[in-house]
N, C-alpha and C positions, 0 to 999 in steps of 0.2 A: 504493500500500500504506500510505502514512503518513497518509492523510486519510480522512474519512468514517466515523469510529468513534464510537459512543455512549459517553458517560461512564458507567462502571459503578461508580464509587466508592460503597461502602456506608457510610452515615453513621449508621445506627441499630443497629450491631452490639451485642449484649449483652456484658457483661464475662464472660469464661470463669470457670467455677466455681473452677478451679485458681488463678486470679490472686490471690485473697485468701489462699490458703494459702502462696503463694510469698513474700509480703511478710515474714513472720517468718523464713522460711528464709534470705532474703538478709540480714536483720538479724543473725541468728546468725553468719553468715559474716563480716560486717563486724566484729562484736564480737570475733571470734577474731583479726583482723588490723587493729587500729585504726591509723589514720593512713597506711594503704597503699592503693594502687589495686589492685583485684582484677579479673582478666581471665579469663573462662571462655568458650571458643568452643564452638560446636555441632559443628564439623567440616564436611567437604566430601564431595561425591560421590566414590565410589571406583570406579575402572575395573574392569569385569568382563572384557570382551573388546573389542578394537578400539575401536569408537565406542559401546559399551554400558556403562552404569554400573549398579552395584547400586542397588536401591531405597534411598533415603536413610533413615537412622535416626540421630538426633542423639545426642551424648554424653549420658549419663544425668544427669550433674551439671548440665549446661546446662538440660535440660528440667525438672529438679527446682527450679531457681532461677527459671525464667521461665514455664514452661508452653508455650513455643514448640517447634515441631518442624521448622522450615525449615532448609535448608542454608545454610552460610556465616555464620550469625548469630554475634554476639559480645556477651556481657554484660560491661559495665564498671561496677564499683561504685567510685565515687570515694572518696578518703580521708574525706570528710564523710558517707559512707554513701549518697549519692544514686546511683541506678542509671540507666544508659542502655543501651538495646538497639540495637546496630548491625546492620542487616539489609540484605539485598539486596531491594529493593522490586520491585513489579510492573514488568514490561517496559514501558518508555516507548514511545510511538509515534513519537518524533522521530528516534531514532537507528537504527531498523530492527532492533534486537535481537529484537523480538517475533516477527519472521518469519524471521530469518536464523540465530539462535543455536540450535543443535540441543540444547544442554544446558539453557539458561535461557529461551529464547524461548517466549512464551506459546502460539504456534501449534504448537510442538513438544512442550512439556512441561506445558502447562496454566497457569492463572492463579495467580500468587502474590498475597498480600495487598499492598495499598499500605502505606506507612509509617503513614498515619493509621488504617487498618483494624487493623493490628497494635497500635498504641498503644491504641486503644479496647478491643480484645478482651483484651489482656494487662494493661491498666492500667499501662503503662510508657511513659516517654518513648522515642521511637525516632529514630534518625538513619540516614542512608545509610551502609552499610559502607565506602564509599569515603572517608568522613571519618575512619575509624579511625586511619590513620597520623598525621594531624595531632594527634589526641587523645593518642596515646602518645609523641609526639615532645617529651618534656620530661624533667626529672630526678626526677619524682615516684617515690618507692619503689613498685615494682610487683611483684605476684605474678601468675603466669600458669599456667594449666593447660596444660602443654606437651605436645607430641606429638599434639595433636588437630587443629590447623590449621597447616600449615607456613607459610602466609602471615602468620599472627599471630606465630608464633615468629620469623620473619625481621624483624619490626618491632622486636623487643626484643633488647638485647644479652644474652649469656649471663649467668646469675646470678653474682654475686660468690662465692656459696657454693652449690654444687649441692644442698645439703641444703635450701635455701630453697624451691625448687619442689617437692621431694619432700615437705616438710612441708605445703605447700599442697594437694597432691594427697591426702595422707593425711587432712587435716582435712576436705576435701570429702567423702571417703568416710565418715568417722566421724560427721559431722553427719547423715548419712542412715541411721545404724544404727537409731535410734528412729523409728518411723513415726508420722505424725500420723493423725488420724481419717479424713481424706480418703484417704490412701494405703491404709489398711486396707480401706476400702470398695472401692477399685479392685482390691486383691488378692483380696478376696472375690468380686468380679465375675469376675476372671480364673479363679478356681477353679471357679465355677459354670459358665462356658462350657466349661472343660476337662472337667468332669464330663459334660456333654452330648456332648463329643467322644469320650470313652471309651465312652459308650453307642452312638454311631455305629459305633465300631470293632467292638463286639460284634455288632451287626446285620450288619456287612459280612464277618464271618468266613467264611460259606459261599462268597461270591464270591472272597475272598482265597485260599481253598484251591485255586481254579482259576487263580490268577495268582501273586502273591508278596507279600512284605512291602511292596513299593512301593504296592500298592493300598490297604493300611491307612494308610500314610503320607499318601496323597492324601485319603483319607476324613477323617482328622483335620484336615489342612490346610484342607479345605473349610470345616469348622466354624470354624476360627481366622479365616479371611478373612471368613466370613459375619457373625460377631458381634464379632470383634476386629480388631486390626491385622494380625496375623500369628502364627506360632508364636514363642514367646519364645526358642527355641533349636532346633537340629536335632532332630527327633523321633527317639527310639530305638525302633525297631520290630524287636525281636529275638526271632525264633522259634528253637526248638531250641537248638543249641549257640551260636548268636549271643548268647544271653542271658548267656553267661559273659564277653563283651567289654563292659567298662564303658560305653564310648561308641560303640556300634555305630550308625553312621549311614548305611552303604551301603544298608541296607534293601532288599536285592535277593534275599533268600533265600526258599525255599519255606515255605508254611504247611501243616503236615502234621497230620493227625489223630493224637492221642496225644501230641504235643509240647506244650510250654508256650510261651506268648508273653509276653515281658517288654515292657511298653509304658511308656516314660518320655517324657512329653510335657506341654507346657504352652502355653496360649493367652496371647498378649500382648494386652492391651486396647488400645483406641485412645488411651488415656492413657499407654501403653507399660509398664504394670506386668504382670508375668508370673507365672503359676502354674508349678509344677514337681511333678508327681505321677507315681508309678510304681505299677503293679499287675502282678501275674503272673496270667495267665489260662490255664486249660486249654483248648486249642483245641477239644477234644471236648465241653467243657462240664462235665467231671468229672475231678478229680484221681485219679491212681493212688494206692495206699496210700503208696508211697515219696514221690511228689511232694507229697502232703498232709503227711506228716511233716516234710519239709524246709521246706515253706511255713510250717507252724506254728512251727517253730523260728525262722525269720526273723521271724515276727510276734511271738513272745515277746520277741525281742531288741528289736523296735520298742517293745513295751509297756514294757520296762524302761527304755529311753531316755526315753520320754514321761514316766515317773514322776519323772524328775529335773528337769523343766522348771518353773522358778519364778524369780522375781526374786532376784538375789543368788547363785544357783548358779553355780559355775564353768562356763564354756562347754564345756570338754572333758569334763565329768562325764557327760553323756548318752552320749557315745561310749564311754567306759570301761564304763558299765553295759551297753550293747549288746554290746560285745566279750566281756564276762564270760559272758553267756548263750551267745553263739556258740561261744566256746572250749570251754565245758562240753559243748555239743551236738556239736562236732566230736570231742571225746574219747569221748562215748557212741557215736558212729558208728565208732569205731576208726580215725579218720583221723590224729589227732595221734600223733607218736612219743614223746610224754611226757604227763604229767598236764596238765590244764587250768591248774592253778596255776603250773606251771613255764612253760607257754607264755605265760602272761599277764605274766610278769616282763619288765621293760624290757630285760634282757640277752638274752632269748629272742625273744619275739614270733612264735613259729612259726605261730600261728593266722593271721597276716596273709597267708600264702600263699593262703588261701581267703576272706579278707574284703577284701583289697586296699586299701581306701581309707577315708576318714573317714565319719562317719555323718550328715553334714548340713552345711548352710551357710546363711548369711543369704540372704534373698529380697526382691526389690523391683523396681526398674526394671531391674536386671540379674538374670539367673538365679542367678549367684554374686555376690550384691550386696555392695557395700562392700569388695571384695577388697583395695583399696589401704589400708585401715585398718591402723594399727599393731597389732602383736601384743597389746600390753597393753590395747588397747581392744576387741579382737575375740577371737582364738583363745586368748589367755592371760588374757582378761578375764572378766567375769561377765555373766550374762543380766540384762536389765532389762525392765520392762513395756513393751509395744509393740515389742519386738523381734519380727520375723517371720522364721522359719527353717524349713528342711526337716529332717525326721528320716528317715533312709533307710539303716539298716544292711543289708548284703546278704551273700550267700554265692555264690561263683563257683567252679564245678568245671569246669576246662578239659577239652576232649575228649581231650587227649593227656597227661593227668596220670597217670603210672604209680604215684604214691604213694597213690592212692585206689582204692577198689573200682570195678570196671568199671561197675556200675549207677549210680554217681554222676556219671560223666563226661558232660560236655556239657550241664549244667544250670546255670541262674543264677536267683537269687531276690533280689528287692529290693522292699520295700514302702516307699513314700515318701509322707509326709504333709506338708501345709503347716500351720504352727502360728503362732499369735499368743501370745506370753507375756502373761499378765494379772497383775493385782495379787496374786492368790493362787494362780497356777498357769499354766494355758494353756487356749486355745480352739482346737479343731481346725477349720480352714477346710475341709478336704477330707473331712469326715465323711459326706457324701452318697454316697461310694463305699464298697463293702464292705471289711471287713478280714479276717475269719476265712475259712478255706477253705470252710466250709459256706455262709457268706453270699455268697461269690464265686460259688459254683455256683448258688445260688438266684437271685441277681441276673442272671447270664448267662441262665438259663432264662427269667426274666421278661422281660428286654430282648429276647432273641432270638426269643421265641415270637410 
């Protein structure tokens, strides 16, 4: 088994496009922590059952800084700013790993790049990950992204101040808030593939009515795997009353004529950037008058939120604008036990029973991107050009809610757009999908015919 193998080292690999963009990202991180060693792991395989692992997906900060997507890698940036990527290289033929190791062996799991191939492709110096303990075994001040790789955590003593690692984690997230040109291109690609996935779902509705939500989940996932890496998060395929559950992912309910389908789904590209789009679709192809009115109320809230998007605007402003529209709509429906103005006060907030959550979030390598950023840089901060975010106010009427008219119960509405903030406003990445109720119906007729 250990002899008679052809040398397959690839010496003419082109440098990956992302490699050039990763250089200034690493420089910005180094400048935030001068004179310190910075350690960012990719993470490891996670056990699913017995001897089965989940398909590996690296930590987003690691990929953002390196472009690498392999398991067990560790980026180290030395105090002088010089980076080294510590990797698990291709299985050697001398020790038998290649045919004996079920997790890493080449004959079991496929070929990994050699250290030289990774160095050429990522334009980064590489070393064997087995050398990492020796590198970290000194007194150099070190920051590490903890909780990602237990083997790396074990190599370093606990921080003198727990806030030190928390700050490092936060800064890593904050540096990713403003997207560069390459990232926006990746996100636009994710949205374009997702749009085709939504079209696939519309075409599949007749078959789904003979099966279940599972069928539509599979249809969308097929598009995600065909053109991208995977879905960026568990698809929400919520028909009927399931649409009132914010994160319905069981996707095992029936698809019935006359009901609505809330589809919240996004494709993750092979560079690991994800879209996140929601549309509400009448399964019959036509809204009832009540469904149309509620859908349009949700859309008007979305429009009000979009009108707030511009550099310098408070991040929370678009949510407040959307909630103002929805609170007045709920008052007009006779749902609120008080006026809309009273419900909107901080002391009351009664409208939240039917709106439940925030109206958007940052988007990028993670579907809820940069979540570790400190409040002053994100939720209590201000929008900036090249922020990418979702706008998604919704209305959710639970099937067992006795405080609302019976005809409202068991419906959920959310329209979610993917947005880039520009110098003078915003650009909608998801504008190839319809927004108005009339346009949704016309689009479904065109796609499904």
